[in-house]
N, C-alpha and C positions, 0 to 999 in steps of 0.2 A: 633197829636204832641203833646199837652200840657199833655194826659195822660201818652205819653213816657216818658216826660220831668219829670213829679211828680214822678214817677217809677225809675228814674234815667239811663232809656234807653239810653235817650239824652242828653247831659252834656252841647250842644248847642244848641239854636234855636233864630229865627227869627220870629217875628210875622208882617207883612207889610201891612199896611191898608190906608187908605185915613181919613182925619179925619172926627170924631164925628160917627166911623163906630162900638164903643163897643169895641175896644183892651185894652184901657186902666180899663175900670169897669171890664173887666175879668182878665186880667194878672194882673193888678196893685192894683187892691181892694179885689177883692175876691180871685184870687189865692194865694194871701200871708196867707191868713188866713187859707185857703184849706192846703196848707202845713205845716204850725203850728198846725192844727187841728192833722194831719198824722204825721207829726215830731216835736214834741213840743221842742225837744232838738236843733232844726238846727236855726243857725245864718242867718239872713237874710238882705242885704243891698241891698235897693233900691233908686236909684236916679234917677232925671227928669230935663229937663234945666233950671229948676228954685228950690231953695230951698224952695220958697212960696208953688208950685206945689209938690213936694216932701212930705211936711208934709199934706197937703192935704188929699194924698193920705194916707201916713200914719194913719191922725184919722177916713179917711173911714173906714181902715182893721182894725182900734181897736173897730169901730162900728160892722162890723159883728161879730166879735168875742163876743163884750158884749150880742149881740143877744140872745135871750132864745131857739129860736129854733136851734143854731148853738151849743150853749153849751148841748144841748140835744143831739146832735152827739157827739161831743168833748169836754166831759166833763172836760178831764185831761188838757187842753188850756184853761186856764184864765188869765186874767189880775187884777194887782192890782187898788185899786180903786180909781180915779181922786180924787187928792185934798188931798190927805192923807200924812201928812208930815213926812217924820222920817222912813219910810218905807223901807223894804228892797229890794224890788223890781220898777224899773224906771218906770216912765208913763209917756213919755212927748210927745210934737208933732213932736220931730227927734227921739224918741227912746223910744221904751218899751222893758222889758222882760216876758217872761212865768212864772207865777208865779210856783215858786217850781220846775222848770226844767231851761235848762242851754239856752232855745232857746230867739232869741233878736230878733229886727227887727229895724232895723239904717236907717234913711232916709236922703236925703241929695241932694242938687243940684248938677249937674253936674260942677265938677271945685273946688266944694263945697270939705271941707275937712271929710274922712273915716279913719283921722289916730287913729290909737290904738284899728280898729275893723278891724275883719275877716270876712267872709263869705265863708257857705256851698251855697248859692242859692244868686245869684248874679240878680237884677233885674235893667235893664235900659229904662225907659220909656219916649221916644223923647226929644235924647238929642240934637234936635234941637229943636226951638221955631218954625220958619218959614220957609218959601222960602227964606226971606230976610237976613237973619242970616245965612243960607245954602250956600247963594252964596257967601259968605264971606269966601276966602282963609283962612284968619289969624282966623277967628272963627272954621273952621272946621279941622285946624291943633292943636287950643287951645283943643277943642272935646279929637282929636287921643291923643294928647297927656297925657291928664288926664286920659285916657282911660286905655293907655300902661304903665305911669308912677304912676298913684295913685290905679284907680280900679282894675286892674287886679294882682297887687302886693296884693290886701286883701285873694286873693282866698286861701280858705282851701282845701288841698288834696282831690281831687275826686269833688271839687267846679262844679255846675252847674250855666250857665250864660244866660238866657232869657233878649232879646231884643226885644222893640217892637218900631216898628216906622212908621211915614210916610217917604218916599222915597222923599224926595226935590232935590237931586244932586247926581249925578253919584260917588261922592265920599263922600258921607255919609259915618257914622260909620257904 
């Protein structure tokens, strides 16, 4: 299914697995780097239950792209140097841009601001932190409201959305 998602044959995909089964490693760290390697002009927005976790996934994706093995396979996809002030391309824990291309990766916590950005590929990794949160009707409703009023409104024509979750409740996103 991920191959079909990458190819654009699937525009909506859910990956469901229990905690600690590698879904975030594949979907939130490696896959965005691979997608930007194949499509360096793609805009990706990736979200998780907290901004801190989303930023960590962002940094991990940057590390994959910076790796010499990745660069040997995808030489057109590279990032600005860290700590370079005044450069044309952004590189932070929340946003990075592909040098010389239109591609970008924006990370945010569920409920956080993604205003001003759009996506060709949207990834949501565990919008609910744990079972305790999943049992809260208020929190489930808040996630749904964010998804429908913020996240979905940022998709470009033909956008793909990938949701990876641990199922905690029948009414999970």
